[in-house]
C-alpha positions in Angstrom: -137.5 56.9 70.0 -139.1 54.6 72.7 -137.7 51.8 72.9 -139.7 50.4 76.3 -137.0 48.2 77.0 -137.5 47.5 80.4 -140.7 46.0 78.9 -139.2 44.1 75.9 -135.7 43.3 76.7 -135.3 39.1 76.8 -133.2 38.3 80.2 -132.1 35.5 77.1 -130.8 38.2 74.8 -128.7 39.9 77.9 -126.6 36.5 78.4 -126.4 36.2 74.3 -125.0 39.8 74.3 -123.0 39.4 76.8 -121.5 36.2 75.3 -120.6 37.1 72.1 -118.6 40.3 73.3 -116.8 38.2 75.8 -115.9 35.5 73.1 -115.5 37.7 69.9 -117.2 35.4 68.1 -120.5 33.8 67.6 -119.2 30.3 67.2 -117.4 30.5 70.8 -120.9 32.3 72.3 -123.0 30.0 70.6 -120.8 27.0 72.4 -120.5 29.1 75.6 -124.4 29.1 75.8 -124.9 25.3 74.9 -126.4 26.9 71.8 -126.8 26.2 68.3 -125.4 29.1 66.1 -128.8 30.3 63.9 -130.6 30.3 67.6 -128.2 32.3 68.8 -127.8 34.6 66.0 -131.7 34.9 65.6 -132.3 36.5 69.6 -129.0 38.9 68.5 -131.4 40.1 65.2 -134.4 40.1 67.5 -132.9 42.1 69.9 -130.5 44.7 67.5 -134.9 45.4 66.3 -135.6 45.9 69.3 -133.2 47.9 70.7 -133.0 49.8 67.3 -129.4 49.7 66.4 -126.5 47.2 65.3 -124.9 46.0 68.4 -121.8 44.6 66.7 -119.5 44.5 63.2 -117.9 41.4 61.5 -114.0 41.9 61.1 -111.6 39.1 59.7 -110.9 37.1 63.5 -115.0 37.2 64.3 -116.8 40.4 65.8 -116.3 43.6 67.8 -118.9 45.4 69.8 -120.2 49.0 68.4 -121.0 51.8 70.8 -124.4 50.9 70.9 -123.3 47.2 71.6 -121.0 48.6 74.3 -123.7 50.4 75.5 -126.2 47.1 76.0 -123.2 44.9 76.8 -122.5 47.0 80.4 -126.4 47.1 81.1 -125.8 42.8 80.1 -123.2 42.5 82.7 -124.8 45.0 85.4 -128.3 43.2 84.8 -126.4 39.4 84.7 -124.5 40.4 88.2 -127.7 41.5 90.0 -129.7 38.4 89.2 -126.5 36.2 90.5 -126.3 38.5 94.0 -130.0 37.9 94.4 -129.4 34.1 94.2 -126.6 33.9 96.9 -128.8 36.2 98.5 -131.4 33.7 98.4 -129.5 30.8 99.0 -128.0 31.9 101.8 -131.7 32.7 103.6 -132.7 29.0 102.7 -129.5 27.5 103.6 -126.5 26.3 101.5 -127.8 24.5 98.4 -125.9 22.8 95.0 -127.0 21.9 92.4 -125.2 18.6 90.4 -125.2 17.6 87.5 -124.0 14.6 86.4 -123.2 12.3 83.3 -124.9 8.6 83.9 -122.4 6.8 84.3 -121.2 8.9 87.0 -124.7 8.7 88.3 -124.5 5.0 89.7 -120.8 4.7 89.9 -119.0 7.9 91.7 -121.1 10.2 92.8 -123.5 8.2 95.5 -120.5 6.9 97.6 -118.9 10.8 97.5 -122.8 12.3 98.0 -123.1 9.6 101.2 -119.3 11.0 102.1 -121.2 14.7 101.5 -124.4 13.7 104.5 -122.1 12.3 106.6 -119.6 15.8 107.2 -122.3 18.1 106.1 -126.1 17.1 106.7 -127.2 20.8 106.1 -126.8 20.6 102.8 -129.2 21.1 100.0 -129.1 18.6 97.2 -130.2 19.1 93.7 -129.3 16.5 90.8 -129.8 17.0 87.0 -128.9 14.0 85.2 -128.4 14.0 80.7 -125.6 14.1 78.0 -123.2 16.8 77.9 -125.1 19.0 75.5 -127.8 19.0 77.8 -125.8 20.0 81.2 -123.5 22.5 79.8 -126.3 25.4 79.1 -127.8 24.9 82.8 -124.4 25.9 84.0 -123.2 28.5 81.6 -126.5 30.1 82.8 -125.9 29.1 86.3 -128.9 26.5 86.7 -126.3 23.9 88.4 -123.2 24.6 89.9 -120.9 22.4 88.0 -120.6 18.9 86.1 -119.1 15.2 87.3 -118.2 12.8 84.7 -116.5 11.8 81.2 -114.5 14.4 80.3 -114.5 14.9 76.6 -112.6 17.5 74.6 -115.1 20.2 73.6 -115.3 20.9 70.1 -115.0 24.9 70.5 -113.5 26.5 73.3 -116.3 27.0 75.9 -115.2 28.7 78.5 -115.5 26.2 81.2 -112.3 24.9 83.2 -112.5 21.0 83.3 -110.5 19.0 86.1 -109.2 15.7 85.9 -109.8 13.8 89.0 -109.8 9.9 88.1 -109.5 7.8 85.2 -112.3 5.2 84.3 -110.9 3.2 81.2 -113.4 0.9 79.6 -112.8 -2.6 81.4 -114.5 -6.5 81.2 -116.1 -7.1 85.0 -117.0 -10.2 85.8 -118.5 -11.5 89.4 -116.4 -12.5 92.0 -115.5 -16.6 91.8 -115.4 -16.0 87.8 -113.7 -19.4 86.1 -111.3 -16.4 84.1 -110.3 -15.3 87.5 -108.4 -18.4 87.6 -106.7 -18.4 84.3 -104.6 -15.5 82.1 -107.3 -13.8 80.6 -107.1 -13.1 76.4 -109.2 -12.1 73.8 -109.4 -16.0 73.5 -110.6 -16.9 76.4 -113.0 -13.5 76.4 -114.8 -14.8 72.9 -115.9 -18.2 75.2 -117.6 -16.2 77.5 -121.5 -14.7 77.0 -121.7 -10.6 77.5 -123.9 -8.3 78.4 -123.1 -4.3 77.6 -125.1 -1.9 78.8 -126.3 1.2 76.7 -126.0 4.4 78.4 -124.7 6.7 75.9 -123.6 7.0 72.5 -120.3 7.7 73.1 -119.9 5.8 75.5 -121.7 2.4 74.0 -118.6 3.5 70.6 -116.1 3.4 73.3 -117.3 -0.3 74.4 -117.6 -1.5 70.8 -113.8 0.3 69.6 -112.6 -2.1 72.9 -114.1 -4.7 71.5 -112.5 -4.4 67.5 -109.3 -4.2 69.2 -109.5 -7.4 71.1 -111.2 -8.9 68.0 -114.5 -9.5 69.9 -116.3 -8.0 67.2 -117.8 -11.2 66.0 -120.0 -11.7 68.8 -123.6 -10.8 69.2 -123.9 -9.7 72.6 -126.8 -8.9 75.0 -127.5 -5.5 76.0 -129.6 -3.8 78.2 -130.2 0.5 79.2 -131.0 -1.1 82.7 -128.2 -1.2 85.8 -130.3 -2.5 87.9 -130.2 -5.9 85.2 -126.8 -5.9 84.2 -126.0 -6.4 87.4 -128.1 -8.9 88.7 -127.1 -10.8 85.5 -123.4 -10.6 86.0 -123.8 -11.4 89.9 -126.0 -14.3 89.2 -124.3 -16.2 86.1 -120.7 -16.4 84.3 -121.9 -13.2 82.2 -119.3 -10.6 81.5 -119.7 -7.1 81.0 -118.0 -4.5 79.5 -118.2 -0.9 80.6 -116.4 1.6 81.7 -114.7 0.4 85.7 -116.2 2.6 88.0 -120.0 2.3 86.6 -120.4 -0.6 89.2 -118.0 0.7 91.5 -119.7 -0.5 94.6 -119.6 -3.9 93.3 -116.2 -3.4 93.1 -115.4 -2.4 96.3 -117.6 -4.9 98.6 -115.8 -7.4 96.2 -118.7 -8.8 94.8 -117.4 -8.3 91.5 -113.7 -7.7 89.4 -111.8 -6.7 86.9 -111.0 -9.4 84.8 -107.2 -8.2 83.6 -106.1 -8.1 80.5 -102.5 -7.5 79.4 -103.9 -5.2 76.6 -104.2 -1.9 78.2 -107.4 0.4 77.3 -107.2 3.8 76.5 -107.3 6.2 79.1 -111.0 7.9 80.0 -110.1 10.6 82.2 -113.2 12.3 84.3 -113.5 14.7 86.9 -115.1 18.2 87.2 -116.5 20.7 84.7 -116.5 23.7 86.2 -117.5 27.4 85.5 -114.9 29.4 84.5 -116.4 33.0 85.3 -118.1 32.6 88.4 -116.4 30.4 91.8 -117.5 27.6 93.3 -120.3 28.1 96.1 -119.2 27.1 99.8 -121.3 23.7 99.4 -120.1 22.7 96.1 -116.2 23.1 97.5 -117.6 20.7 100.3 -118.7 18.0 98.0 -115.7 18.8 95.5 -113.9 17.7 99.3 -116.2 14.3 99.6 -115.6 13.4 96.2 -111.8 13.4 96.3 -112.0 11.9 99.8 -114.2 9.1 98.4 -112.0 8.8 94.8 -109.0 8.2 97.3 -110.8 5.8 98.6 -111.5 3.9 95.3 -107.7 4.2 94.5 -106.4 2.9 97.3 -108.1 -0.6 96.3 -106.4 0.0 92.9 -108.9 0.6 90.6 -108.8 3.9 89.8 -105.6 6.0 89.5 -106.0 9.6 90.4 -103.7 12.8 90.1 -101.0 13.2 91.8 -102.4 15.3 94.6 -99.5 18.4 94.7 -99.7 18.5 91.3 -101.7 21.6 89.8 -105.2 21.1 88.3 -105.2 19.3 84.9 -107.3 21.4 83.1 -107.8 20.2 79.8 -109.5 23.0 78.5 -110.2 26.2 79.3 -110.9 29.5 76.6 -107.9 31.6 77.1 -110.2 34.4 76.7 -112.0 35.8 79.8 -115.1 38.3 80.3 -114.5 41.6 81.7 -116.3 42.4 84.6 
């Protein structure tokens, strides 16, 4: 029978088939692509209907490709590889380009300083920034629409094939203006109860971590002012004795300039590693390596001021998670 695959086969189906074979599981494939499992299953069924054959069979540990599945998987990888080579060729014609995905806290925190250093060292690199939540950025990283993600490293719910490299810590901290009365006395939960708080509403996850930090210090009885505006919170801190609770490096520019400071509490905050999420199936482009170098240099300046802890430069990458199974090529 004539299948007319050249007219009917969709690129998204090829990505789905490639991921399922590589991961050996519909659940792991959906996590890698950032698709819900119902959407992934529907895409597979549509592809099988057009192809006219079953592509995978189930077994106790997941799925394995049928003979038809192996044929289509090889096709999928050839097509996807050719598309990747075409993108690289087009990038070469257009000049060095880099697409960065960034979480909201890093977007106003470490990223601006890193990009300033990158522009000074490599002004020819063309940048494209995509700010969003983790569940929005990982699918773009999987398909190659962005080259890397910068921000807080949350452990994945299921293996997803990405590399996670911790570069800095950004604990939930109490920030106040330089000269605030609390800098001249021991900072205790009792002392903080007398302060008016202003809190960022960045994301649900960050909000939960802030609330947990307040609860651990017995500060849940307060009714803080909350705002999603970084600029508004900054102005309120600089112009008053209000105190904010947030990821420390969210206002790293003011911390480096000395206009804001971190209140020294004896009770240590839980660790919050942050860094890079990288694709596990392709290397960073040269422009990406230049960005990572600029980011490391900026983080070195921050660490030199005692504002953050960096991993030992001579140590291996702190890979929080990488799927053990890799794609065959």
